[in-house]
N, C-alpha and C positions, 0 to 999 in steps of 0.2 A: 743196410739190410739188403740181402739178396733174396729174391723170390718174394712170396711163394709162387712157383711156376707150375707145379704139378709133378707127379711121380715120373713122367717120361721126359722131363726137361733136359736139354743139353747143358744147362747151367746148374750150379749148386742151388739147392732149395733149402737154404739155412738162413738163420738170423744172427745178428751179433749186437752186442752192447758196447758202445764206445764213449770215451771221454774226449772232449775238445777244449782247447783254450779259446777264449772269445776276445775279439778286438772290436771295440765299439759295440755294435749290435749284430755282429756276424761271427760265425765259427771260423777258426783258422783250420782249413782242411788238412794242412800239412802237420798239424799238431795231434792228429788222431792217435789215441791210445786204446786199443781193443781190450776191453775188460773181460768179456765173455764171448765165445763163439769164434775163437781164433783159428780153429781147424774146420776145413770144409772139404768135401770130396771134389774131385775134378768135375763130376756131374752127379746129379741125383741127391740123395738125402743122407742124413747122419747115419743111417743104417749101414752105409757102405764103409764106415769107419769102425775101428775097434771100440769095444765097450770101454768107457772111461775117457773117450775123446772129448776135447773142449768144443762141443758142437751143439748148437741150438736148433731143434727141428722146426721147419716151416713148410711142411708138405703142401698145405693149402691155406688154412685160415686160423688155426689154433696156435697163436703165438704169444698169448698173454700181453706183455709189453708195457706194464706199468711199473713205477718205482716209488718207494717211500724212503726218504732220508732220515736216519735216526739222529738223536741228539749227540751220539758218539762220533758221528761222521761216517758211519757205515751205510750201506745201501741194501734195501730189500727189493728184490726184482721178481716179478711174476713171469713165468714161462708156460706156454701151452704144450700140449702133447704133440703138436705138429699137424694133426688132423688129416682127413682125406684118405685114410687107410683103415677104416673101421673093421673091415672084414678080411683083409689080406695082410698077413704079417702085422697085426695091429700095433701101431705105435703107442696106443693107449696103455698097454701093459707097462711101458717104460715109465709111466707116471708113478709107479710103485718102486722103481729101481733107483736107489740113491747114488749109483755110479753113473747115471745119465742125468742130463740137465733139464729135460722137458717135463712139463706137468708138475712144476714145483714152485715154491717160493724160495729163492736163493738169498743168501745173506753174505755179502762180500765187502771188503774194504775198497778204498778208492783206486787200488791197483787191480781189482778183480780177484783178490785172494780170499780164500775162506777165512772165517773168523773163529778163533777158539771159543768154545762154548756152544757152537752149532751142534745139533744132536748127533750127527754122523761124523764129527771131526775125528780124523785119524792121525793127526800130527803133521800132515803134509798140507799146507795151505793151498797148493795148486791142484790137489786131488778133487775130482768132482764131488765126492761125498762130503768133503770138508766144507763145501759151499752150500749144502742143502739145509734149509731151515724148516720146511714143511713139504709134504708129498700129497699125491692123490688128487690132482686137479686136471680138468679137461682144457678149459680156456679161461684162465683168470684175467679177463680183459681189463678190469679196474679193481683197485683196492685202496683202502684208506686206513690210516692209523687212528685208533679210537682211544688211545692212552698216550699220556705225555712222553713216555719212554718207548713208544712204538713196540711194546711187547704183545699187543693184541691188534690184529687187523680184521676189518670186515672186507671180505673178498667176494666179488660177484663172479661166479663160475657159470659161464654160458652153457646151457644144456644141449642135449642131443635130441632125442625123440620124445621125452616124457616130461622132464622137470626143468625149471629154471631155479637157481638157488643162490642164497647168500650164506657164506660160512664165516664164523668167527675162527680165525686162524691164529694159533700161537706156536711158539717154538715146539717142534716135534709133532705137530698136528698131522693127521691123515684124514683127508676129506673123502676117501673111498673110491674115487674114480680109478679104473673103469668098472669095478665090480658093483659099485653103487652109483645110481644117478638119483639125486635127491635123497629121500629117506628110504628108497626101495632098491632091491637088487635089480641090476640092469638086465632085462630079458635077453638081449642079444649076447651077453657074456656069461650069464650065471651058470651055464652048463659047461663052460670051458674048464679044462684041467687047472688053469691058472687060478680062476676065481673059486673053484671048489676048494683048493688049498687055502686061498685067502680067507674064505668064510670060516674055516676051521681055526685059523691062527690069528685073525685080526678083528678089532672092533673099532671101526672108524668113527669119527665125530659126526653126529647128525647135523644137517644144515640148521643155521639159526632161523632162516626163512626159506621156504620153498613154495612154488606154485606150479600146478600142472599146465602144460601147454594145451590149448592156445590161449588160456587166460593170461599167461605170461609167455613171452617168446624170445626175448634176448635181454636178459637182466644186465644192467650196468651198475656196478657199485657206485656209491656216491660219496657223501661227506657227513660227518657228525656236526650237529649244530648245538653243541654243549655251551657255546658262548653267545647264543642268540638272545641276549637280553634286549628288551625293548621290542621284541617280536611278539606276534600273537601266540597264544598258548599252544596252538597246533604245531609250532616250530621249535619252541624252546626245549632243549634236552631231547631232541628227536634226531633220527637219522633219515637223510633224504637220499633216495636212489631213483633209478629210472628203468624203463624198458625201451630200448632203442626201436625195435620193430613196431610196438604199439604206440610209440611217441607219447608216453605218459610219464609223469613224475609223481613220486609217492613219498609220504612221510610216515614214520613209525617210531614209537617211543624207543629210546636207546637203552635197553636193559639187556646186557649180554649174558646175564645169569639165567635167563628164561627164554624159551622160544619166542620169536617175534610175534607181536600181535598182527591182526589183519591190517595191512597198511591203508592209509587214506590217500586218495588221489588229490593232488594239489595243483596239477596242470595237465591239460590234454592238448592234442595237436601241437606238441612241443618240437616237431621237426627233427626227430632223431637225436635225443639228448645222449651224449656219450661221455661227458666229463663235467666235474663240478669243482668249484673253488669257493670257499667262504671267506669273505673279507668284511671289515667294519661297515662298508657301504651296502653290503647285501650279498646275495648268493648268485654267483656267476654260473651260467650253464652254456656249454658248447653244443650248439645244434648243428650236427654235421650235415644233415640233409640240405640245409640252405646256406651253410657256411657262416652262420651267425654266432656271435658271442652275446648272450642275453643276460640281463640282470633282473633278479627278483629282489625288490627292495622291501624293507619292513613296513613301509606305509601302504 
């Protein structure tokens, strides 16, 4: 990854996704295969390149950066809108453009090519739109599959000034950014010509869960505990997620057909939880503020 450096950087401020061979417990650097983000300007952002360039924006801090591997061997990859340019030539509008790669869930094979069956597939696996699986996201920092075939994801989309949210994202979903933040129209954008057109033509999916700031401040998607047998009732068939800024971990019943219930706090002072993994021995939590990998066990 290069950047994020800021809009006046003398270096490219883009991201990329690469595949490496591994020898022992180390990546072989010479084996790098760039899957996404092969094009970058000499300096500055993706906006300096033509529309349709293989470029992942990373203006400041909205870069997504999570992956889910499907049973078919393909990869779902979250990308942010790049951030940092909310009012000047907003990158956010590109989250609605299937010919660009930011603000999306992308679906590619192990070579970085689009997958037939993607909603914007045009017959060319190297075209940006052929790689797009879902649109309308700001900073989908974490996501998790909640079905065996990975056709439904719960995505934590970090908010701007008003809402934090979790979305149930499926093929061809539109989560509404930048014209919606949470369940409401985004005040800073709703009077733009872009969003006025969008409101007339589009009906985005409402969040599965949303909370107003500052009650929530940096939602991190978590993990489904559908296999949590032998655990207390408050964990079985629940979804666990976190708020990095508030350092709290929550549990909510995993019912994707209805809006999420009010979550229950299961841990506080959690030192900035940013990632989860569920294993037979328990629930692992990465606490980034202290650099700890923590374990919540059923006992």
